[in-house]
C-alpha positions as CSV (number, residue, x, y, z in Angstrom):
1,M,118.4,191.3,85.8
2,T,122.0,192.0,85.5
3,S,123.6,195.1,86.8
4,E,126.3,194.8,84.2
5,H,125.3,196.0,80.3
6,V,126.3,192.8,78.4
7,R,126.0,192.8,74.7
8,P,123.7,190.1,73.4
9,I,126.9,188.7,71.6
10,R,130.3,189.2,72.4
11,R,133.8,187.6,72.3
12,D,135.1,187.3,76.0
13,V,138.9,187.8,76.9
14,A,139.9,184.4,75.8
15,G,138.2,185.2,72.1
16,R,135.4,182.7,72.7
17,V,132.0,183.7,71.2
18,E,129.3,184.1,73.9
19,I,125.2,185.1,73.7
20,I,122.7,186.1,76.2
21,D,120.4,183.3,76.2
22,Q,117.0,185.1,75.4
23,T,114.8,182.1,75.8
24,L,115.3,182.3,79.6
25,L,114.8,186.1,80.1
26,P,113.4,188.0,82.0
27,H,113.6,185.3,84.8
28,V,117.1,184.1,84.3
29,F,120.2,185.8,82.7
30,R,122.6,183.4,81.7
31,M,125.5,183.7,79.0
32,R,125.9,180.7,76.6
33,R,128.9,179.7,74.6
34,L,128.9,179.0,71.1
35,D,131.7,176.6,70.3
36,G,131.2,175.8,66.7
37,L,129.0,176.1,63.6
38,E,126.3,173.8,65.1
39,D,126.0,176.1,68.1
40,A,125.5,179.1,66.1
41,A,122.8,177.5,64.0
42,E,121.1,176.1,66.9
43,A,121.1,179.5,68.8
44,I,119.3,181.0,65.8
45,E,116.7,178.2,65.1
46,A,115.8,178.2,68.8
47,M,115.7,181.8,69.1
48,R,118.4,182.2,71.7
49,V,119.4,185.0,69.7
50,R,116.6,186.9,67.5
51,G,116.2,190.1,65.8
52,A,117.2,190.5,62.1
53,P,120.5,192.5,62.9
54,L,121.5,190.0,65.7
55,I,120.9,187.1,63.6
56,G,123.3,188.5,60.9
57,A,126.1,189.1,63.5
58,T,125.5,185.7,64.9
59,A,125.6,184.2,61.5
60,A,129.0,185.9,60.7
61,Y,130.3,184.4,64.3
62,G,129.0,181.2,62.8
63,M,131.0,181.4,59.8
64,A,134.1,182.4,61.6
65,L,133.5,179.4,63.9
66,A,133.1,177.0,61.0
67,A,136.3,178.4,59.3
68,A,138.3,177.8,62.7
69,A,137.2,174.1,62.1
70,D,137.4,173.8,58.1
71,A,138.5,177.0,56.2
72,S,138.3,175.2,52.8
73,D,136.3,176.5,50.1
74,A,133.9,173.4,50.6
75,G,133.7,173.9,54.6
76,L,133.0,177.5,54.1
77,E,130.2,176.8,51.5
78,G,128.7,174.2,53.7
79,A,128.7,176.5,56.7
80,R,126.8,178.8,54.7
81,T,124.2,176.6,53.4
82,R,123.7,175.3,57.2
83,L,123.1,178.8,58.5
84,A,121.0,180.2,55.7
85,R,118.5,177.7,56.6
86,T,118.1,178.8,60.0
87,R,115.4,181.4,59.6
88,P,113.7,182.2,56.3
89,T,112.5,185.9,56.7
90,A,115.2,187.9,58.3
91,I,117.4,189.2,55.2
92,N,120.3,190.4,57.5
93,L,121.1,186.6,57.7
94,I,121.9,186.3,54.2
95,W,123.6,189.6,53.7
96,A,126.1,188.7,56.7
97,L,126.7,185.1,55.1
98,D,127.5,186.7,51.9
99,E,129.5,189.6,53.4
100,M,131.8,186.9,54.9
101,L,132.2,184.7,52.0
102,A,133.0,187.7,49.8
103,H,135.7,188.8,52.4
104,L,137.3,185.2,52.9
105,G,136.9,183.9,49.2
106,P,140.0,185.5,47.8
107,L,142.2,184.9,51.1
108,A,144.6,182.0,51.3
109,V,143.0,178.9,53.2
110,E,145.4,179.2,56.2
111,A,144.8,183.2,56.7
112,R,140.8,182.6,56.7
113,A,140.1,181.8,60.1
114,A,141.7,184.8,61.8
115,A,140.2,187.1,59.1
116,A,136.8,185.6,59.6
117,F,136.8,186.5,63.2
118,A,138.1,190.0,62.4
119,R,135.4,190.4,59.7
120,A,132.7,189.0,62.2
121,D,134.0,191.6,65.0
122,A,133.7,194.3,62.4
123,I,130.2,193.5,61.4
124,A,129.0,193.5,65.3
125,E,130.7,197.0,65.6
126,E,129.0,198.2,62.3
127,D,125.5,197.2,63.8
128,V,126.3,199.4,66.7
129,A,127.4,202.2,64.6
130,I,124.1,201.7,62.4
131,C,121.9,201.5,65.4
132,A,123.3,204.6,67.1
133,A,122.9,206.7,64.0
134,I,119.2,205.5,63.7
135,G,118.8,206.7,67.5
136,A,120.3,210.0,66.6
137,H,117.9,210.7,63.7
138,G,115.0,209.3,65.4
139,L,115.8,211.6,68.5
140,A,115.3,214.4,66.5
141,M,111.9,213.2,65.3
142,L,110.9,212.8,68.8
143,R,112.1,216.2,69.8
144,D,109.9,217.5,67.1
145,L,106.9,215.7,68.3
146,L,107.5,216.8,71.9
147,A,107.5,220.3,70.7
148,K,104.0,220.3,69.6
149,K,102.6,219.1,72.9
150,P,101.6,221.2,75.9
151,A,104.6,222.2,78.2
152,G,105.3,219.4,80.8
153,A,103.5,216.6,78.8
154,R,105.3,213.4,78.2
155,L,105.6,211.6,74.9
156,N,104.1,208.3,74.5
157,V,105.6,205.7,72.2
158,L,104.1,202.6,71.4
159,T,106.3,199.7,70.2
160,H,105.6,196.1,69.0
161,C,107.9,193.0,69.6
162,N,111.4,193.5,70.7
163,A,113.7,195.9,68.2
164,G,115.8,196.7,71.3
165,R,119.3,196.0,72.2
166,L,118.7,192.4,72.5
167,A,117.6,192.1,68.9
168,T,120.9,193.8,67.8
169,V,124.4,194.1,69.1
170,D,123.6,197.2,71.0
171,W,121.3,200.4,71.2
172,G,118.6,198.4,69.1
173,T,116.7,199.9,66.3
174,A,113.2,200.9,67.4
175,T,114.4,201.7,70.9
176,A,117.7,203.6,70.0
177,P,115.7,207.1,69.9
178,I,114.0,206.1,73.0
179,Y,117.2,205.4,74.8
180,M,118.6,208.7,73.5
181,A,115.6,210.5,74.3
182,Q,115.8,209.2,78.0
183,D,119.6,210.0,78.2
184,A,118.7,213.7,77.0
185,G,116.2,213.9,79.8
186,L,113.0,214.1,77.4
187,P,109.8,213.0,79.5
188,I,109.1,209.9,77.4
189,H,106.9,206.7,78.2
190,V,106.8,203.5,76.1
191,W,103.4,201.6,75.6
192,V,105.1,198.0,75.4
193,D,102.9,195.3,73.2
194,E,103.3,192.1,74.7
195,T,103.6,190.4,71.3
196,R,102.2,187.1,71.6
197,P,102.9,184.4,70.8
198,R,106.4,184.6,72.2
199,N,105.8,187.6,74.3
200,Q,109.0,189.4,73.1
201,G,107.7,192.7,74.3
202,A,106.5,191.7,77.9
203,S,109.5,189.6,78.4
204,L,112.3,191.3,76.2
205,T,111.5,194.8,75.6
206,A,110.2,195.6,79.1
207,W,113.3,193.9,80.7
208,E,115.4,196.2,78.5
209,L,113.6,199.4,79.2
210,A,113.5,198.5,83.1
211,E,117.2,198.1,82.8
212,R,117.8,201.4,81.3
213,G,115.1,203.2,83.6
214,V,112.6,204.1,80.9
215,A,108.9,204.5,82.2
216,H,106.9,201.9,80.4
217,T,103.8,200.1,80.6
218,V,103.1,196.5,79.2
219,I,99.9,196.3,77.5
220,P,97.9,193.4,75.5
221,D,98.4,193.3,71.9
222,N,95.2,194.4,71.1
223,T,95.0,197.6,73.2
224,G,97.1,199.7,70.9
225,G,94.0,200.9,68.7
226,H,92.0,201.8,71.9
227,L,95.0,204.1,73.1
228,M,95.2,205.6,69.9
229,Q,91.5,206.4,69.8
230,H,91.9,208.2,73.1
231,G,95.2,210.4,72.0
232,L,97.3,208.3,74.3
233,V,100.0,207.3,71.6
234,D,102.0,209.9,70.1
235,V,103.9,208.1,67.7
236,V,104.5,204.0,66.8
237,I,108.0,202.9,66.2
238,V,108.7,199.4,65.2
239,G,111.7,197.2,63.8
240,T,111.9,195.5,60.5
241,D,113.2,192.0,59.4
242,R,112.9,192.7,55.8
243,T,112.2,195.9,53.9
244,T,111.3,195.8,50.4
245,A,112.7,198.2,47.4
246,D,109.2,199.8,47.3
247,G,109.2,200.4,51.1
248,D,106.9,197.4,52.3
249,V,107.9,196.4,55.8
250,C,108.0,192.6,57.0
251,N,108.1,192.4,60.9
252,K,106.8,190.5,63.8
253,I,103.2,189.1,63.4
254,G,100.8,192.2,64.5
255,T,102.7,194.9,63.2
256,Y,100.3,195.4,60.4
257,L,97.2,195.9,62.7
258,K,99.2,198.5,64.5
259,A,99.9,200.5,61.3
260,L,96.2,200.3,60.5
261,A,95.0,201.5,63.7
262,A,97.8,204.3,63.4
263,H,96.5,205.3,60.2
264,D,92.9,205.4,61.2
265,N,93.8,207.7,64.1
266,G,96.4,210.0,62.5
267,V,99.0,208.5,64.7
268,P,102.6,208.8,62.8
269,F,103.8,205.1,62.2
270,Y,107.6,205.1,61.8
271,V,110.0,202.1,61.1
272,A,113.4,201.7,62.1
273,L,115.4,200.6,59.5
274,P,119.1,199.7,59.4
275,S,120.4,199.2,55.9
276,P,121.4,195.6,55.5
277,T,117.6,194.9,56.2
278,I,116.5,196.5,52.9
279,D,116.1,193.9,50.2
280,F,116.5,195.8,46.8
281,R,115.6,192.3,45.1
282,V,112.1,192.3,46.5
283,A,109.6,194.8,45.5
284,D,105.9,193.5,46.7
285,G,106.3,192.4,50.2
286,V,103.0,190.6,50.7
287,A,103.7,188.5,47.4
288,E,107.3,187.9,47.7
289,I,108.6,188.1,51.3
290,P,108.5,184.2,52.6
291,I,106.8,184.2,55.7
292,E,108.1,181.7,58.5
293,E,105.6,179.4,60.2
294,R,107.1,178.2,63.5
295,G,105.9,175.4,65.9
296,A,102.6,175.2,67.5
297,D,103.7,174.9,70.8
298,E,104.8,178.8,71.0
299,V,101.0,179.5,70.7
300,S,99.5,176.6,72.7
301,H,102.1,176.9,75.7
302,M,103.3,179.7,78.0
303,T,106.2,180.0,80.1
304,G,106.6,182.1,83.3
305,M,107.3,182.2,86.8
306,T,105.2,180.7,89.5
307,A,104.4,182.3,92.9
308,D,107.2,179.8,94.4
309,G,109.7,181.0,92.2
310,R,109.9,178.2,89.7
311,V,110.0,178.7,85.7
312,A,107.2,176.6,84.3
313,T,105.6,176.1,81.1
314,V,101.9,175.2,80.7
315,R,99.4,174.5,78.1
316,I,96.7,177.3,77.4
317,V,94.5,175.7,74.7
318,P,92.4,172.6,74.6
319,E,94.4,169.6,74.0
320,G,94.6,168.6,70.5
321,A,93.5,172.1,69.4
322,K,94.8,173.0,66.0
323,V,97.3,176.2,65.9
324,A,98.6,178.4,63.4
325,N,101.7,180.3,64.1
326,Y,102.6,182.8,61.3
327,A,105.8,184.6,62.7
328,F,105.6,187.8,60.7
329,D,103.4,189.9,58.5
330,V,103.8,192.5,55.9
331,T,103.0,196.5,56.3
332,P,102.4,198.0,53.1
333,A,104.5,201.2,52.4
334,R,101.3,203.5,52.1
335,L,100.8,203.0,55.8
336,V,104.3,204.0,56.9
337,T,105.1,207.4,57.7
338,G,108.9,207.3,57.4
339,L,111.9,205.2,57.6
340,I,114.5,206.0,60.0
341,T,117.7,204.9,58.9
342,E,121.4,205.6,59.5
343,R,121.2,208.2,56.9
344,G,118.4,210.0,58.0
345,V,114.4,209.8,58.2
346,I,113.1,209.1,54.6
347,A,109.9,208.1,52.8
348,A,109.1,204.6,52.4
349,D,109.2,204.3,48.7
350,R,111.8,203.3,46.0
351,A,112.9,206.7,45.1
352,A,114.0,207.5,48.7
353,L,115.6,204.2,49.3
354,V,117.8,204.3,46.1
355,A,118.7,208.0,46.9
356,A,119.8,207.1,50.5
357,F,121.4,203.8,49.6
358,P,122.6,203.5,46.0
359,E,125.4,201.3,46.6
360,A,123.0,198.7,47.7
361,A,120.4,199.3,44.7
362,R,123.1,199.0,42.4
363,A,124.4,195.8,43.5
364,A,121.1,194.3,43.4
365,G,120.8,195.7,39.9
366,R,118.1,198.4,40.8
367,I,120.2,201.2,39.2
368,G,123.1,201.3,36.8
């Protein structure tokens, strides 16, 4: 753990792009420099950076690095093509690439490199502001829930995967209300799904919460339903990699099962939703969102620290066992209590999304 609060992507004093290499957490904290387009693409593909908002910011910096090498129209289009194929599910990736092209296209070639870094910086800061606003609206919701509990009781939040500051530029989405509740002195405790197969809850969310001093308990993914049955979960808050025009939510595999358990037990299920994650071009999440299938080794192997302090990877399935590794699932809008956005907590339906974000709906042709 580092004592310094470091953003997962930043520019150093010399203007060079650096990331926290999240594949090494929680056992090793190391910054990694991105020197060009291919470094940025590899960082996204290898999940050195991950989480829809952070992928978008990294893609923006990837475009800037590409512009520094070749700012021609062909160079920018080639960079967009390379980055667009790194991860198929998170819509922020395409949003950021389109933002960069739209900003750079009208400019003279010689002005594009500097403008590209300035726009990438702005995208990163916009993400921080969005997450802070999500946190403020989510905090109000948490205060309301706590007010309904007996005096002195703590508020128990369950979250899945990592929708924290490591998945964004800062604050996080699902964790922003939690961090603001902690800062406000609310008695809050977080149940942290380990989130197999990559264990991003156990390794990343738990690391973050410990860094901020938030009380938390890591649980196997299958424990959430049991906790809800026994009244030990007051609210579920998760993130999203893509949300449809009708409010379906695509998030880390296992989210759908948590939503079903929450619905069955009357537990509110909220999704922290930054607006660049809305895809107004898609209506039916199950039918239309491409679900990324990742390598078998993420399921068949696990990495951890041995008793003598070594970081080691071991196989946990029989040699030759067939493995399926679907990275995401889709939670239907009917199971979502509300969407915590930077413009308030809204219903998970088309009318509410269009009313909250008319400019994005108009750009996608959803309204005139």
